[in-house]
C-alpha positions as CSV (number, residue, x, y, z in Angstrom):
1,X,-10.4,-18.0,-6.4
2,X,-7.2,-16.3,-7.5
3,X,-7.2,-12.6,-8.1
4,X,-6.0,-11.5,-11.5
5,X,-5.0,-8.0,-12.6
6,X,-3.1,-6.1,-15.3
7,X,-0.1,-5.2,-13.1
8,X,2.4,-2.5,-13.7
9,X,5.8,-4.1,-13.2
10,X,8.6,-1.8,-12.4
11,X,12.0,-2.5,-14.0
12,X,15.3,-2.2,-12.1
13,X,15.0,-2.9,-8.4
14,X,11.8,-4.7,-8.6
15,X,11.4,-8.3,-9.9
16,X,8.5,-9.2,-12.1
17,X,5.4,-10.5,-10.2
18,X,3.0,-13.3,-10.9
19,X,-0.5,-12.1,-11.8
20,X,-2.1,-14.5,-9.3
21,X,-2.2,-14.1,-5.5
22,X,0.1,-16.0,-3.2
23,X,-1.4,-19.1,-1.6
24,X,0.4,-19.9,1.6
25,X,0.6,-23.5,2.7
26,X,0.0,-22.9,6.3
27,X,-1.7,-19.7,7.5
28,X,-0.5,-18.3,10.9
29,X,-3.1,-18.6,13.6
30,X,-4.9,-15.4,14.4
31,X,-3.7,-14.0,17.7
32,X,-6.4,-12.4,19.8
33,X,-5.9,-9.0,21.3
34,X,-5.1,-8.8,25.0
35,X,-4.6,-5.8,27.3
36,X,-1.0,-4.7,27.9
37,X,-0.1,-2.4,30.8
38,X,2.4,-0.4,28.8
39,X,2.9,0.2,25.1
40,X,6.4,0.2,23.5
41,X,5.8,2.8,20.8
42,X,8.4,4.6,18.8
43,X,8.0,8.4,18.9
44,X,10.1,11.4,18.0
45,X,11.4,13.4,21.0
46,X,9.9,16.9,21.1
47,X,10.6,19.9,23.3
48,X,9.2,19.3,26.8
49,X,8.9,15.5,26.3
50,X,11.4,14.6,28.9
51,X,12.8,12.2,26.3
52,X,16.5,12.6,25.3
53,X,17.0,14.2,21.9
54,X,19.4,12.3,19.7
55,X,20.6,12.6,16.1
56,X,18.1,9.9,15.2
57,X,15.1,11.9,16.7
58,X,16.3,15.2,15.2
59,X,16.5,13.6,11.8
60,X,13.2,11.7,11.7
61,X,12.8,9.4,8.7
62,X,10.7,11.0,5.9
63,X,7.3,9.7,4.8
64,X,6.3,11.2,1.4
65,X,2.5,11.0,0.6
66,X,1.4,11.3,-3.0
67,X,-2.1,12.1,-4.3
68,X,-5.1,14.3,-3.8
69,X,-5.7,17.2,-1.4
70,X,-9.1,18.8,-1.4
71,X,-11.8,20.6,0.6
72,X,-14.4,18.5,2.4
73,X,-17.7,20.2,3.2
74,X,-19.1,18.3,6.2
75,X,-22.7,18.8,7.4
76,X,-23.1,20.5,10.8
77,X,-25.9,18.1,11.5
78,X,-25.5,14.3,11.2
79,X,-28.2,12.0,9.8
80,X,-29.5,14.4,7.0
81,X,-29.1,14.2,3.3
82,X,-27.0,16.9,1.5
83,X,-30.2,18.7,0.4
84,X,-31.6,18.7,4.0
85,X,-28.4,19.8,5.7
86,X,-28.7,23.4,7.0
87,X,-25.0,24.2,6.8
88,X,-21.6,22.7,6.1
89,X,-18.2,23.0,7.8
90,X,-15.3,23.5,5.5
91,X,-12.5,21.1,6.3
92,X,-9.2,20.3,4.4
93,X,-8.9,16.7,3.4
94,X,-7.8,14.2,0.8
95,X,-6.5,10.8,2.0
96,X,-2.8,11.2,1.2
97,X,-2.7,14.7,2.6
98,X,-4.5,13.5,5.7
99,X,-1.8,10.9,6.3
100,X,1.0,13.5,5.8
101,X,-0.5,15.9,8.3
102,X,-1.3,13.0,10.7
103,X,2.4,11.9,10.7
104,X,3.5,15.4,11.4
105,X,1.0,15.8,14.2
106,X,2.5,12.7,15.8
107,X,5.9,14.2,15.7
108,X,7.2,12.6,12.5
109,X,8.6,14.0,9.3
110,X,6.3,14.0,6.2
111,X,5.9,15.6,2.8
112,X,3.1,15.9,0.4
113,X,3.2,15.7,-3.4
114,X,0.1,16.6,-5.4
115,X,-1.6,19.4,-7.3
116,X,-4.3,22.0,-6.3
117,X,-5.8,24.9,-8.1
118,X,-4.2,28.3,-8.2
119,X,-7.2,29.6,-6.2
120,X,-8.1,30.6,-2.7
121,X,-8.8,27.0,-1.6
122,X,-5.5,25.8,-3.1
123,X,-3.5,28.4,-1.3
124,X,-5.4,27.7,1.9
125,X,-4.5,24.0,1.6
126,X,-0.8,24.9,1.0
127,X,-0.9,27.1,4.1
128,X,-2.4,24.3,6.2
129,X,0.4,21.9,5.2
130,X,2.9,24.6,6.2
131,X,1.2,25.2,9.5
132,X,1.3,21.5,10.3
133,X,5.0,21.2,9.5
134,X,4.4,19.1,6.3
135,X,7.0,19.6,3.6
136,X,5.1,21.1,0.6
137,X,8.0,21.4,-1.9
138,X,6.2,18.8,-4.1
139,X,2.9,20.7,-4.2
140,X,2.0,22.2,-7.6
141,X,-0.7,24.9,-8.5
142,X,-2.7,24.7,-11.7
143,X,-4.0,28.1,-13.0
144,X,-6.5,26.4,-15.3
145,X,-8.3,24.0,-12.9
146,X,-10.0,24.4,-9.5
147,X,-9.1,22.6,-6.3
148,X,-11.3,19.6,-5.8
149,X,-14.4,19.7,-3.5
150,X,-16.2,16.9,-1.8
151,X,-19.6,17.2,0.0
152,X,-19.9,14.5,2.7
153,X,-23.2,13.2,4.0
154,X,-22.9,12.0,7.6
155,X,-25.2,9.3,8.6
156,X,-26.5,9.0,12.2
157,X,-23.8,6.5,13.0
158,X,-21.0,8.8,11.8
159,X,-20.4,6.9,8.5
160,X,-20.4,9.0,5.4
161,X,-21.2,9.2,1.7
162,X,-19.5,11.5,-0.8
163,X,-20.4,13.8,-3.7
164,X,-17.4,15.1,-5.6
165,X,-16.8,18.2,-7.7
166,X,-13.8,17.5,-10.0
167,X,-14.5,17.9,-13.7
168,X,-11.5,17.9,-13.9
169,X,-10.0,19.2,-10.7
170,X,-6.3,20.2,-10.4
171,X,-5.3,17.0,-8.6
172,X,-6.2,15.0,-11.7
173,X,-3.8,17.1,-13.8
174,X,-0.4,16.5,-12.1
175,X,2.1,15.6,-14.8
176,X,5.2,13.4,-14.5
177,X,7.4,16.4,-15.4
178,X,6.2,18.2,-12.3
179,X,7.3,15.5,-9.9
180,X,10.0,16.4,-7.3
181,X,12.0,13.2,-7.7
182,X,14.7,14.3,-5.2
183,X,12.0,14.4,-2.5
184,X,10.6,11.0,-3.4
185,X,14.0,9.2,-3.5
186,X,15.1,10.5,-0.1
187,X,12.0,9.1,1.7
188,X,11.9,6.1,4.0
189,X,8.3,5.4,3.0
190,X,6.3,6.5,-0.1
191,X,2.6,6.3,0.6
192,X,-0.3,6.6,-2.0
193,X,-3.9,5.6,-2.8
194,X,-5.7,4.6,-5.9
195,X,-7.7,7.8,-6.8
196,X,-4.6,9.2,-8.6
197,X,-4.8,6.2,-11.0
198,X,-8.2,7.0,-12.4
199,X,-7.3,9.5,-15.1
200,X,-4.3,10.8,-17.1
201,X,-2.0,12.6,-16.7
202,X,-2.0,11.9,-13.0
203,X,-2.0,8.2,-13.5
204,X,1.3,8.3,-15.4
205,X,2.7,10.6,-12.8
206,X,1.7,8.2,-10.0
207,X,3.3,5.2,-11.7
208,X,6.5,7.2,-12.4
209,X,6.7,8.4,-8.8
210,X,6.2,4.9,-7.4
211,X,8.9,3.5,-9.7
212,X,11.4,6.2,-8.7
213,X,10.7,5.4,-5.1
214,X,11.0,1.6,-5.5
215,X,14.2,1.9,-7.6
216,X,15.7,4.0,-4.7
217,X,14.9,1.4,-2.2
218,X,12.0,3.3,-0.6
219,X,9.2,1.2,1.1
220,X,5.9,1.5,-0.7
221,X,2.7,1.9,1.3
222,X,-0.7,1.6,-0.4
223,X,-4.2,2.4,0.9
224,X,-6.6,1.9,-2.0
225,X,-9.2,4.2,-0.4
226,X,-12.0,3.0,-2.7
227,X,-14.3,5.9,-3.9
228,X,-16.4,4.0,-6.4
229,X,-18.3,7.1,-7.7
230,X,-15.1,8.5,-9.1
231,X,-14.4,5.5,-11.3
232,X,-16.0,4.8,-14.7
233,X,-17.3,1.5,-13.4
234,X,-16.9,-1.1,-10.6
235,X,-14.9,-3.3,-12.9
236,X,-12.5,-0.4,-13.8
237,X,-12.1,0.4,-10.2
238,X,-11.2,-3.2,-9.3
239,X,-8.8,-3.5,-12.3
240,X,-7.2,-0.1,-11.4
241,X,-6.7,-0.9,-7.7
242,X,-5.2,-4.3,-8.4
243,X,-3.0,-3.0,-11.3
244,X,-0.4,-1.8,-8.7
245,X,-1.2,-4.3,-5.9
246,X,1.9,-6.4,-6.3
247,X,4.4,-3.5,-6.1
248,X,3.5,-2.5,-2.6
249,X,5.4,-3.5,0.6
250,X,2.6,-2.4,3.0
251,X,-1.1,-2.5,2.2
252,X,-4.0,-1.2,4.3
253,X,-7.6,-2.2,3.3
254,X,-11.0,-2.1,4.9
255,X,-13.5,-5.0,5.3
256,X,-15.6,-3.4,2.5
257,X,-12.7,-3.2,0.2
258,X,-11.9,-6.9,0.7
259,X,-15.4,-7.8,-0.3
260,X,-15.2,-5.5,-3.4
261,X,-11.8,-6.8,-4.6
262,X,-12.8,-10.5,-4.1
263,X,-16.2,-9.9,-5.6
264,X,-18.3,-10.6,-2.6
265,X,-16.3,-13.1,-0.6
266,X,-16.3,-13.0,3.2
267,X,-13.8,-10.3,4.5
268,X,-13.6,-12.1,7.9
269,X,-12.3,-15.3,6.4
270,X,-8.5,-15.5,6.7
271,X,-8.4,-17.7,3.6
272,X,-10.1,-14.9,1.6
273,X,-7.7,-12.3,3.0
274,X,-4.7,-14.4,2.1
275,X,-5.8,-14.3,-1.6
276,X,-4.8,-10.6,-1.4
277,X,-1.3,-11.4,0.0
278,X,1.4,-11.4,-2.6
279,X,4.9,-12.8,-2.5
280,X,6.7,-9.4,-1.9
281,X,4.2,-8.0,0.7
282,X,5.6,-7.3,4.1
283,X,2.4,-6.3,5.9
284,X,-1.3,-6.5,5.1
285,X,-3.6,-4.5,7.4
286,X,-7.4,-4.8,7.6
287,X,-9.2,-2.1,9.4
288,X,-12.5,-2.9,11.2
289,X,-13.6,0.6,12.4
290,X,-14.4,0.6,16.1
291,X,-13.4,-3.1,16.4
292,X,-9.7,-2.3,15.6
293,X,-7.7,-4.1,13.0
294,X,-6.2,-7.4,11.8
295,X,-2.6,-7.8,10.6
296,X,-1.0,-10.4,8.3
297,X,2.7,-11.0,7.6
298,X,4.4,-14.0,6.2
299,X,5.2,-15.3,9.7
300,X,2.2,-14.3,11.9
301,X,-1.2,-12.7,12.0
302,X,-3.7,-11.5,14.6
303,X,-6.2,-8.9,15.7
304,X,-5.8,-5.8,17.8
305,X,-8.8,-4.3,19.5
306,X,-9.8,-0.6,19.0
307,X,-10.8,2.1,21.4
308,X,-14.6,2.5,21.9
309,X,-15.5,6.2,21.4
310,X,-18.6,8.2,20.5
311,X,-18.4,8.6,16.7
312,X,-19.3,12.0,15.3
313,X,-17.6,11.8,11.8
314,X,-15.6,8.9,10.4
315,X,-13.9,11.0,7.8
316,X,-10.2,10.6,8.0
317,X,-10.2,7.7,10.6
318,X,-8.5,5.3,8.2
319,X,-5.9,7.9,7.3
320,X,-5.2,8.6,10.9
321,X,-4.7,4.9,11.4
322,X,-2.2,4.8,8.5
323,X,-0.4,7.8,9.9
324,X,-0.1,6.1,13.2
325,X,1.4,2.9,11.9
326,X,3.7,4.5,9.3
327,X,5.0,6.9,12.0
328,X,6.1,3.8,13.9
329,X,7.4,1.8,10.9
330,X,9.4,4.7,9.5
331,X,11.5,4.7,12.7
332,X,11.9,0.9,13.0
333,X,10.9,-1.3,10.1
334,X,12.1,-4.3,12.1
335,X,8.7,-4.2,13.9
336,X,7.5,-6.5,11.1
337,X,9.6,-9.3,12.6
338,X,8.6,-8.5,16.2
339,X,5.0,-9.4,16.7
340,X,4.6,-8.0,20.2
341,X,6.1,-4.6,19.2
342,X,4.0,-4.6,16.0
343,X,0.9,-5.1,18.1
344,X,1.9,-2.2,20.3
345,X,2.3,0.0,17.2
346,X,-1.1,-1.1,16.0
347,X,-2.7,-0.2,19.3
348,X,-1.2,3.2,18.8
349,X,-2.6,3.4,15.3
350,X,-6.1,2.2,16.4
351,X,-6.1,5.0,19.0
352,X,-5.2,7.6,16.3
353,X,-8.2,6.4,14.2
354,X,-10.6,6.4,17.2
355,X,-9.7,10.0,18.3
356,X,-10.3,11.3,14.8
357,X,-13.9,10.2,14.6
358,X,-14.8,12.3,17.7
359,X,-14.6,15.6,15.7
360,X,-15.9,16.7,12.3
361,X,-13.6,16.9,9.3
362,X,-10.4,14.9,8.6
363,X,-7.4,17.2,9.1
364,X,-8.9,19.3,11.9
365,X,-9.6,16.0,13.9
366,X,-6.2,14.4,13.5
367,X,-4.7,13.8,17.0
368,X,-1.3,14.7,18.5
369,X,1.0,12.1,19.9
370,X,0.3,13.2,23.4
371,X,-3.5,12.9,22.9
372,X,-3.0,9.3,21.5
373,X,-0.9,8.2,24.4
374,X,-3.3,9.7,26.9
375,X,-6.2,7.9,25.3
376,X,-4.3,4.6,25.3
377,X,-3.5,4.7,29.0
378,X,-6.8,6.3,30.1
379,X,-9.3,5.2,27.4
380,X,-11.9,7.8,26.4
381,X,-15.6,6.9,26.8
């Protein structure tokens, strides 16, 4: 089966893409995970690290994250329905914002571009970005729409279901004219999801922002972050997610999203995964929750085991993983040609995701670099 989509093809720096997926003649053999005594991870020197501070570490490469920022209301008791939950914990969230904060917590440089309401929640979210050293110059405030809210049901296993309040919310109303293009074009990596593609005018703003980034030579990172209830239909969701698939340099997806995009095919079959690999893709990552992740490049592929922890709330785990790997790639993109070093970077990213599920809420649970390194060298139980 070949995947087909109505793709947005950027002019200028990007060549036109085929509508069908790439079929590689020989698939690299999956390389199993094996323990390593030390990790070779790239991190920014911080005060008190004992690491030498250089011009490179002072001027950490910028990762710009585009999309939604909202308030998650997370039940204080797991395993209950929304109606049965006695109380909720208010937590800032939204996948692109989570990634931006995650990168900053790890010592990297990040910025967020998106729109919130000119209301108490919107101002609170802006303050949270500032408190976490995320550049908020690209954030906009809408006086006529509220900040988005999401109520999250936590199952007994820590997995979640969502109920959204956005009719419309401010994030859906970001306009192309409101984009900070100077912020976008000076980034090393431009990261985004698919929720910003659902409605106008945000859809056009998203496409324009990604085009500006690509034309400037910025690496494009895509996490579809499927939220089916927000789309008009499953078919519209599949079409929308695939419409920008072939412009991305890095893509992170989950097992469930592979099944969805391939209409029910086996997400553990490498041949199925390679149907999602396009000619210009540098790295395809498949997250498997507590089992870690798989990675696919044009030259090699493999699996890296995750850390086993007690899951409390899975909200933001995938975003923490993305923050972990982008924080490494922004410093050294040549990791994509060095499998051993890429595997180290993915162990670091897996640990970021694992630590995040141990607390409620997304942004409040995102780990520091020190916590991640401690967990890797002395795994939590």
